[in-house]
C-alpha positions in Angstrom: 8.4 -1.2 20.3 10.9 0.2 22.7 10.8 3.8 24.0 12.3 6.5 22.0 16.1 6.6 22.7 19.1 8.6 21.6 22.4 6.8 21.1 25.5 8.3 19.5 26.8 6.1 16.6 30.5 5.2 16.7 32.6 4.8 13.6 34.9 1.8 13.2 34.5 -1.2 15.4 33.9 -4.9 14.7 30.9 -5.3 12.5 28.4 -4.5 15.3 29.6 -7.3 17.6 31.2 -5.1 20.2 29.1 -5.5 23.4 30.3 -2.1 24.6 28.4 -0.4 21.8 24.8 0.6 22.1 22.2 -1.4 20.1 21.9 1.5 17.7 25.6 1.7 17.1 25.8 -2.1 16.6 23.1 -2.0 14.0 24.8 0.8 12.1 28.2 -1.0 12.2 26.7 -4.3 11.0 25.1 -2.3 8.1 21.5 -3.2 9.0 18.8 -1.6 6.8 16.6 0.9 8.5 13.8 3.4 8.1 14.5 7.1 8.5 11.8 9.6 9.5 12.8 13.3 9.1 10.8 16.3 10.3 11.8 19.7 8.9 10.1 22.4 10.9 11.0 26.2 10.9 9.7 26.7 14.4 8.8 24.9 17.7 6.3 22.1 17.6 4.1 20.5 20.2 5.9 17.8 22.1 2.9 15.5 21.7 2.9 16.0 17.9 6.6 15.3 17.8 6.3 12.0 19.7 3.2 10.9 17.8 4.9 11.4 14.4 7.5 8.7 15.4 5.3 6.3 17.3 2.7 6.3 14.6 5.4 5.1 12.2 6.2 2.2 14.5 2.5 1.4 14.7 2.2 1.2 11.0 5.3 -0.9 10.7 3.9 -3.3 13.3 0.6 -3.5 11.3 2.5 -4.2 8.0 4.6 -7.0 9.5 1.6 -8.7 11.1 -0.2 -8.6 7.8 2.6 -9.4 5.3 5.0 -11.5 7.4 2.9 -13.0 10.3 5.7 -15.5 11.2 8.3 -12.8 11.6 8.9 -10.7 14.7 7.2 -7.3 14.2 9.3 -5.6 16.9 11.4 -2.5 16.1 13.4 0.0 18.1 13.0 3.7 17.5 16.0 6.0 18.0 16.2 9.8 17.8 19.5 10.1 15.8 19.8 13.8 15.2 18.2 17.0 16.5 19.2 20.4 15.2 17.5 23.7 14.6 14.8 23.2 12.0 15.2 19.4 11.7 14.6 16.3 13.8 15.5 12.9 12.6 14.6 9.4 13.9 15.6 6.0 12.8 13.4 2.9 13.1 15.5 -0.3 13.2 13.4 -3.4 12.6 14.4 -6.4 14.6 15.4 -8.4 11.5 19.0 -9.2 12.4 17.7 -12.1 14.6 15.8 -13.6 11.7 17.0 -15.4 8.7 18.5 -13.2 5.9 15.4 -13.9 3.9 12.0 -13.1 5.3 9.4 -15.0 3.3 11.5 -14.7 0.2 12.5 -11.0 0.8 15.8 -9.7 2.0 15.8 -7.4 5.0 16.4 -4.4 2.7 13.6 -5.3 0.4 11.2 -5.9 3.3 11.6 -2.3 4.6 11.6 -1.0 1.0 8.3 -2.7 0.5 6.9 -1.3 3.7 7.8 2.3 2.8 6.2 1.9 -0.7 3.0 0.3 0.8 2.8 3.0 3.5 3.2 5.7 0.9 0.4 4.3 -1.2 -1.8 3.8 1.8 -1.5 7.3 3.3 -1.4 9.0 -0.1 -5.0 7.9 -0.7 -6.0 10.7 1.7 -4.4 13.5 -0.2 -7.8 13.7 -1.9 -11.3 13.0 -0.7 -11.7 9.3 -0.5 -14.4 7.8 -2.8 -14.0 4.3 -1.5 -12.3 3.2 1.6 -10.2 0.0 1.5 -12.1 -2.9 3.1 -9.2 -3.6 5.6 -8.9 0.0 6.8 -9.2 0.4 10.6 -9.8 3.2 13.1 -6.3 2.5 14.5 -4.7 3.0 11.2 -6.6 6.2 10.5 -5.5 7.5 13.9 -1.9 6.7 13.0 -2.2 8.6 9.7 -3.5 11.7 11.5 -0.7 11.5 14.1 1.9 11.0 11.4 1.2 14.4 9.9 -0.1 16.4 12.8 3.2 18.2 13.5 3.7 19.2 9.9 0.1 20.3 9.5 0.3 22.6 12.5 3.5 24.4 11.4 3.4 26.2 8.1 6.4 25.6 5.8 7.2 22.2 7.3 7.6 18.8 5.7 8.0 15.2 6.7 10.0 12.5 4.8 10.0 8.8 5.3 12.8 6.7 3.6 14.0 3.1 3.5 17.8 3.1 3.8 20.2 0.3 2.8 23.9 0.5 3.9 26.3 -0.6 1.2 30.0 -0.3 1.9 29.4 2.4 4.3 27.1 4.4 2.0 23.5 5.0 3.2 21.4 4.6 0.0 17.7 5.6 -0.2 15.8 2.7 -1.7 12.2 4.2 -1.4 10.9 7.4 0.0 7.9 9.7 0.2 7.5 13.3 1.4 4.6 15.6 2.4 4.5 19.3 3.1 2.2 21.3 5.3 -0.5 21.8 2.6 -0.6 18.0 1.9 -0.5 17.2 5.6 -3.6 19.3 6.2 -5.4 17.6 3.3 -4.6 14.2 4.8 -5.9 15.3 8.2 -9.2 16.6 6.7 -9.8 13.6 4.5 -8.9 11.1 7.3 -11.5 12.9 9.5 -14.1 12.3 6.9 -13.0 8.7 6.5 -13.3 8.2 10.3 -17.0 9.2 10.2 -17.7 7.0 7.2 -16.0 4.0 8.9 -17.9 4.6 12.1 -21.2 4.4 10.4 -20.1 1.6 8.1 -19.1 -0.5 11.1 -22.4 -0.1 13.0 -25.1 -0.2 10.3 -28.4 -1.1 12.0 -30.0 -2.8 9.0 -28.5 -4.3 5.9 -29.9 -4.5 2.4 -33.1 -2.6 3.0 -35.2 -1.5 0.0 -35.4 2.3 0.1 -37.5 4.5 -2.3 -37.6 8.3 -2.6 -40.6 10.3 -1.8 -38.8 13.7 -2.3 -35.5 14.2 -4.1 -32.9 17.0 -4.0 -29.9 17.6 -6.3 -28.1 19.6 -3.6 -24.9 18.0 -2.2 -24.3 18.4 1.5 -21.5 17.3 3.8 -21.4 13.7 5.0 -23.5 13.3 8.2 -25.7 16.4 7.5 -29.4 16.2 6.8 -30.4 16.6 3.2 -33.7 18.0 1.8 -34.5 14.5 0.6 -37.1 12.1 2.1 -37.3 8.3 1.7 -39.4 5.4 2.8 -38.2 2.0 3.9 -41.5 0.1 4.4 -39.9 -2.8 6.3 -38.8 -0.3 9.0 -41.6 2.3 9.0 -44.6 3.4 7.0 -43.5 7.0 7.3 -41.4 9.0 4.9 -38.2 10.1 6.8 -35.3 12.5 6.1 -32.3 11.0 4.4 -28.7 11.5 5.7 -25.7 10.2 3.8 -23.0 8.6 6.0 -20.8 7.7 3.0 -19.5 10.0 0.3 -19.5 7.0 -2.1 -23.1 6.1 -1.4 -24.1 9.8 -1.9 -22.2 10.0 -5.2 -23.9 6.9 -6.5 -27.4 7.9 -5.4 -27.0 11.5 -6.7 -26.0 10.0 -10.1 -29.4 8.2 -10.2 -31.2 11.5 -9.4 -29.3 13.9 -11.7 -28.0 11.8 -14.6 -29.9 8.6 -15.0 -32.6 8.7 -17.7 -35.3 7.0 -15.6 -37.3 8.7 -13.0 -35.8 8.3 -9.5 -39.2 7.7 -8.0 -39.5 4.6 -10.1 -36.3 3.1 -8.7 -35.6 1.2 -5.5 -32.2 1.5 -3.7 -30.9 -1.5 -1.8 -29.0 0.1 1.1 -27.5 -0.4 4.5 -28.8 2.1 7.0 -28.6 3.3 10.6 -31.9 4.5 12.0 -31.9 7.8 13.9 -34.6 7.6 16.7 -36.2 9.9 19.1 -38.3 8.6 22.0 -38.4 5.2 20.4 -39.6 6.5 17.0 -37.5 6.6 13.8 -36.8 10.2 12.7 -34.2 9.7 9.9 -32.3 7.2 7.9 -28.5 7.3 7.7 -27.3 5.5 4.5 -23.9 3.8 4.9 -23.7 1.7 1.7 -25.5 1.3 -1.6 -25.6 -2.3 -2.9 -27.9 -2.1 -5.9 -30.4 0.0 -7.8 -33.5 -1.8 -9.2 -36.5 -0.8 -11.3 -39.8 -0.8 -9.4 -42.8 -2.6 -10.9 -45.3 -0.2 -12.6 -48.5 -0.1 -10.5 -50.5 1.4 -13.3 -51.1 -1.9 -15.1 
């Protein structure tokens, strides 16, 4: 992706073939579809947040193209097209003009429309606490989500809008769009932070599919990553009963269900889990559960 640039568009011309025009003006004159990012802020914002809002969009576009159209060029140029009091607008122009009109069966306009719709669906997951992260989510993508909304989250009364634009006979038509305000941006920041912690522990589980049993249960719900009042034993790792820490909201929800709602006694059940082992001076001191795979009934030892 090129550096952020600012070019004045020129009306008229010869369909974008005039070499004297800037690349931006040429793209506008040839009617190339583009993606518009608009920040509406009632006061000054941090320069770093301003830049990140635009570069994170380019990063997400690059990620989309590599996944959906691996044979097409993912490059795009990003231009600051308008700056005025209370509003900053940037335009991302995908480098599609050098490709065939159809990219894997999709026109240029449909490609950017599909990108905006997918991006909207992807980032909108974090408007609420995530119960299950997509398997293909990455730390880099979560970082882009945070940077995308940082400027809006930090300035009350702000909003951000992303739109796929198609030019038809000189008219700039919005084909797909999504918009977040400050409250929504802060929710995304908070829930992405939780997801980062869950992804971190998911990606480095020390032991997979271990049989865990409860020796002490507690119905109290605590924040992900905090020690609970529960104790569990994993005999293949230690003969001691150790404190339980949930590294995943989904795993906590599933296990708490077995404690509070299931008819059977939780002490008669086994939990097949992935865990990280917290150690001190070479001795395990706690188990951090990252995933729950299965709940099984333990054999009755009274018989």
